[in-house]
C-alpha positions in Angstrom: -65.5 -16.8 21.7 -68.0 -18.5 23.9 -69.3 -15.1 25.2 -69.7 -13.9 21.6 -71.7 -17.1 20.7 -73.8 -16.7 23.8 -74.6 -13.1 23.0 -75.5 -14.0 19.4 -77.7 -16.8 20.5 -79.4 -14.6 23.0 -80.0 -11.9 20.4 -81.4 -14.6 18.1 -83.8 -15.8 20.8 -85.0 -12.3 21.4 -85.5 -11.7 17.6 -87.2 -15.0 17.1 -89.6 -14.5 20.0 -90.4 -10.8 19.0 -94.1 -10.3 18.7 -93.5 -7.7 16.0 -91.4 -10.1 13.9 -94.0 -12.9 14.4 -96.7 -10.6 13.0 -94.5 -9.6 10.1 -93.7 -13.3 9.5 -97.4 -14.0 9.3 -97.7 -11.4 6.6 -94.7 -13.1 4.9 -96.4 -16.5 5.0 -99.5 -15.1 3.4 -97.4 -13.4 0.7 -95.5 -16.6 0.1 -98.8 -18.4 -0.2 -100.2 -15.8 -2.7 -97.1 -16.1 -4.8 -97.6 -19.9 -5.1 -101.3 -19.5 -5.9 -100.4 -17.1 -8.7 -97.7 -19.5 -10.0 -100.4 -22.2 -10.0 -102.8 -20.0 -11.9 -100.1 -19.2 -14.5 -99.3 -22.9 -14.8 -102.9 -23.7 -15.5 -103.0 -21.0 -18.1 -99.9 -22.4 -19.7 -101.3 -25.9 -19.7 -104.4 -24.9 -21.6 -103.1 -22.1 -23.7 -105.1 -19.3 -21.9 -103.7 -15.8 -21.8 -100.9 -16.5 -24.3 -97.7 -18.4 -23.7 -95.5 -15.4 -22.9 -96.4 -15.2 -19.2 -93.8 -16.9 -17.0 -95.1 -19.6 -14.6 -92.6 -18.7 -11.9 -92.0 -16.2 -9.1 -91.2 -13.5 -11.6 -94.4 -14.1 -13.5 -96.4 -14.2 -10.2 -95.0 -10.8 -9.1 -95.5 -9.4 -12.6 -99.1 -10.4 -12.4 -99.4 -8.8 -9.0 -97.9 -5.6 -10.3 -100.6 -5.4 -12.9 -103.4 -5.4 -10.2 -104.9 -2.2 -8.6 -102.5 -1.0 -5.9 -100.0 -3.5 -7.3 -97.0 -1.5 -6.3 -98.3 -1.3 -2.7 -98.9 -5.1 -2.7 -95.4 -5.7 -4.0 -93.9 -3.7 -1.2 -96.0 -5.7 1.3 -94.7 -8.9 -0.2 -91.1 -7.6 0.1 -91.6 -6.6 3.7 -93.1 -10.0 4.5 -90.3 -11.9 2.8 -87.7 -9.8 4.6 -89.4 -10.7 7.9 -89.4 -14.4 7.0 -85.7 -14.2 6.1 -84.9 -12.5 9.4 -87.0 -15.2 11.2 -85.0 -18.0 9.6 -81.7 -16.2 10.2 -82.6 -16.0 13.9 -83.3 -19.7 13.8 -79.9 -20.4 12.3 -78.2 -18.4 15.0 -80.2 -20.2 17.7 -78.9 -23.6 16.4 -75.4 -22.3 15.7 -74.5 -22.7 19.4 -75.3 -26.4 19.3 -72.8 -27.1 16.5 -70.1 -27.6 19.2 -72.1 -30.6 20.6 -71.3 -34.2 19.7 -73.1 -37.0 17.9 -76.7 -36.8 16.9 -77.1 -33.4 18.6 -74.5 -31.9 16.4 -75.9 -33.5 13.3 -79.4 -32.2 14.1 -78.0 -28.7 14.7 -76.1 -28.7 11.4 -79.2 -29.8 9.5 -81.3 -27.1 11.2 -78.7 -24.4 10.4 -78.4 -25.4 6.7 -82.2 -25.5 6.3 -82.7 -22.2 8.0 -80.0 -20.5 5.9 -81.4 -21.9 2.7 -84.9 -20.7 3.5 -83.5 -17.3 4.5 -81.8 -17.0 1.1 -84.9 -18.0 -0.8 -87.1 -15.5 1.1 -84.5 -12.8 0.6 -84.3 -13.5 -3.1 -88.1 -13.1 -3.5 -87.9 -9.9 -1.4 -85.3 -8.5 -3.8 -87.4 -9.6 -6.8 -90.5 -7.9 -5.4 -88.6 -4.7 -4.9 -87.4 -4.8 -8.5 -90.9 -5.2 -9.8 -92.2 -2.5 -7.4 -89.6 -0.1 -8.7 -90.1 -1.0 -12.3 -87.1 -3.2 -12.7 -88.6 -6.6 -13.3 -86.6 -9.6 -14.5 -86.0 -11.0 -18.0 -87.1 -14.4 -18.9 -83.7 -15.4 -20.1 -81.7 -14.7 -16.9 -81.4 -18.4 -16.0 -79.7 -19.2 -19.3 -77.5 -16.1 -19.0 -76.4 -17.1 -15.5 -75.7 -20.7 -16.7 -73.7 -19.4 -19.6 -71.6 -17.3 -17.3 -71.0 -20.2 -14.9 -70.0 -22.4 -17.9 -67.2 -20.0 -18.5 -65.7 -20.6 -15.1 -63.0 -23.2 -14.5 -64.9 -26.4 -13.9 -68.1 -24.4 -14.5 -69.8 -27.3 -16.3 -69.3 -29.5 -13.2 -70.6 -26.7 -11.0 -73.8 -26.4 -13.0 -74.3 -30.2 -12.8 -73.6 -30.1 -9.0 -76.2 -27.3 -8.5 -78.6 -29.4 -10.5 -78.0 -32.4 -8.3 -78.5 -30.3 -5.2 -81.8 -29.0 -6.5 -82.8 -32.6 -7.4 -82.1 -33.6 -3.8 -84.2 -30.7 -2.5 -87.0 -31.8 -4.7 -86.8 -35.4 -3.5 -86.7 -34.1 0.1 -89.9 -32.1 -0.4 -91.7 -35.1 -1.9 -90.6 -37.2 1.1 -91.6 -34.4 3.5 -95.1 -34.3 2.0 -95.6 -38.1 1.9 -94.4 -38.7 5.4 -96.2 -35.6 6.8 -92.9 -34.2 8.3 -94.2 -30.7 7.6 -96.5 -31.1 10.6 -93.4 -30.8 12.8 -93.0 -27.2 11.6 -96.4 -25.9 12.7 -98.0 -25.8 16.2 -101.5 -27.3 15.9 -102.2 -28.0 19.5 -104.9 -25.4 19.7 -106.2 -26.0 16.2 -109.6 -27.6 15.8 -109.7 -31.0 14.2 -111.0 -29.7 10.9 -108.1 -27.3 10.7 -105.6 -30.0 11.4 -107.1 -32.2 8.7 -107.1 -29.3 6.2 -103.4 -28.5 6.9 -102.5 -32.2 6.6 -104.2 -32.6 3.3 -102.8 -29.4 1.8 -99.3 -30.3 2.9 -99.6 -33.8 1.5 -100.6 -32.4 -1.9 -98.5 -29.3 -1.9 -95.0 -30.5 -0.8 -94.8 -33.4 -3.4 -96.0 -31.1 -6.2 -93.4 -28.4 -5.3 -90.8 -31.2 -5.0 -91.6 -32.4 -8.5 -91.2 -28.8 -9.8 -87.8 -28.5 -8.1 -86.8 -31.9 -9.4 -87.5 -30.8 -13.0 -85.5 -27.7 -12.5 -82.6 -29.7 -11.2 -82.9 -32.3 -14.0 -82.8 -29.5 -16.6 -79.6 -28.1 -15.1 -78.0 -31.5 -15.0 -79.0 -32.0 -18.7 -77.5 -28.6 -19.5 -74.2 -29.6 -17.9 -74.2 -33.0 -19.7 -74.9 -31.4 -23.1 -72.8 -28.3 -22.3 -75.7 -26.2 -23.6 -76.8 -23.2 -21.4 -80.0 -23.0 -23.4 -81.2 -26.2 -21.6 -80.7 -24.6 -18.2 -84.1 -23.2 -17.1 -85.9 -22.1 -14.0 -89.4 -23.1 -12.8 -91.1 -21.7 -15.9 -89.0 -23.9 -18.2 -89.4 -26.9 -16.0 -93.2 -26.6 -16.1 -93.2 -26.1 -19.8 -91.2 -29.3 -20.2 -94.1 -31.2 -18.8 -96.2 -30.3 -21.9 -93.8 -32.3 -24.1 -94.7 -35.6 -22.5 -97.9 -37.7 -23.1 -100.9 -36.2 -21.3 -98.7 -33.2 -20.6 -101.7 -30.9 -20.2 -103.3 -33.1 -17.5 -100.0 -33.6 -15.7 -99.2 -29.9 -15.7 -102.6 -29.2 -14.4 -102.2 -31.7 -11.6 -98.8 -30.1 -10.7 -100.4 -26.7 -10.7 -103.1 -27.9 -8.4 -100.4 -29.2 -6.0 -98.6 -25.9 -6.1 -101.9 -24.2 -5.3 -102.4 -26.6 -2.4 -98.9 -25.5 -1.1 -100.0 -21.9 -1.4 -103.1 -22.6 0.5 -101.0 -24.5 3.1 -98.9 -21.3 3.6 -102.1 -19.3 4.1 -103.4 -21.7 6.8 -99.9 -22.0 8.4 -99.9 -18.2 8.8 -102.7 -18.8 11.4 -100.6 -21.4 13.3 -96.9 -20.4 12.7 -94.1 -22.3 14.5 -92.4 -19.9 16.8 -88.6 -20.0 17.0 
């Protein structure tokens, strides 16, 4: 067992330190940033009624917008490739830390947190890659899939509680992202030792704006899922698009949604800059 773990860790180290994978991961970070910039643009349009209300302000809407551009299919395949590279990068990171799970005390706790975070990121990147492939091949995604999925889960034994639990987890992720932005913990994920002072300030400001905004969006998604579980109504379960639309129902909703959109755009710009200074596993 120890030999198998050692070989897996060694393979993960080689994969994580591969120059080819690093270059592909840079493309992935740029693609991830572009997706967030497009989501921000769709959110601004939603806030001020530009371009109609049918466009979804989420990953699907962003990729659909990308598909409509010249060479859109090619761009979608580039996004898919970059997202796969990021998923592999995070999977390699998870394998690297897997060997430390046998440690004790704080070292084991740190390793567990690293593994969970890396696996979660890998799943997110892989999901966007699959979505990009669907749009590239003409599949796309319907706007009601979140409600359909929630309705299916409600039919499971204890499905209502599972939907509520998922909502609470997403709420926790949102709170973590807000905390990460406010405390500048994101700076631990990027190597800025060789970056000029102006670049460091830019990355810091973008992260401070971007992470809390993304956390608020996540929190709204989680809150909608919890509410759907409480009311036993799958129609209340919604993804990012529904969460952003819900902001419009509160006082000064247009302004608040615009501010959230600007924050999401800041996160997208953060990803673009981070592609210049990626953390190497």
